[in-house]
N, C-alpha and C positions, 0 to 999 in steps of 0.2 A: 578475455572473452567477451565478444561483443553482446551489448544488452540486446538489441535487435538485428536479426538478420534481414539484409534488403535483397530484394529481387529474387526472393523465393516463390516459386510455382508451385501450385498444387499438381502433383501428377496422377490423374486418375487411372487406375488400373484398366488395362483391357477387358473385353468381355469375358476371355478365357481366364484371365487371372481372376477376375471376380468371381466366376463360377468355381474355381478351386478353392479360393478363399471362403465361400458360402459352403462348399462341401465340407471343408475341414472343419468349419465352425458346427454344421449339423451333425457331424461324426463324434464331436467332443462331448463326452456326457457330462462334464462339469460346467458347461454353458449352455444357455438358452436365450430367445429373444425376449426382451423386455417388453411387457404389455402397456398399454396406456396406464393402467391400473398400478403396475409396478413404478413406472416414471412418476406419478402422482404422490407416491410415498418417499421419493429419494431426497436426501437432504446433503447438502455439501458436508464433507468432513470436517472442515474448519472454515472460520470465517476469515475472510481476506482482509488485510490491512489492519491498522493499529485499532485495538478496543476502544470503545467510546471512552471519553474522559469525564470525570465528575466535574471538573473544572475546565472545558474547553478554552484554548487560547483563542484570541481575536487578533487577526491581522490589523496592523496599524501602519500609518505612515507619519513620520516625524522628521525635524531636521535638527541636526547636531553639527558640532564643529567637526571638520574633516579629521583632525589630528585626534580627536577622542574616538572617533569611529574606527580609525587606524589602530590605535591602542588597543581598542576592545578586540577587534578582529584578529590582532596579532596574537591574542591570547589562545587562538586555536579552535578546533572544532568545539561547538556547544557553545558559542560565544552568546548566543540569543537566549539560551536557557540560563546562563549565568546572569545577563542583563536583567532577565524576569526574576531572578531570585534576589538580585540586590534591591530591586524596585519593591518586591513582596516584603521583604525584610523591613524597608524604609516605612512602607503603609503599615506594616504590623506594629511597629515601634510608636508611631503616631508623628514620624517625622514628615510625612506628607500632608502638610496642610495648605488649605486654599488660604491666599493673603486676602484680608477682609478689610 
């Protein structure tokens, strides 16, 4: 399945089709036109995207040996999360000290 459909054009109804659609809406007892006041009270059913993180990640650029990166990436999907976990554990153990 394609994520985005290309070359899709909006096809507007003819005035006759539009009149039939509006007549059917008006005849439906379970529907009504929303007012500006109604619209002001509407809220999304759900928040789109990921929830905010208590510890948001920061993008970085760094240089590593090509064979190191190849081995890490070869571990499969989620490699960046695993690298972050290894670094986090090293920091928590105190293994990550600045040379002084």
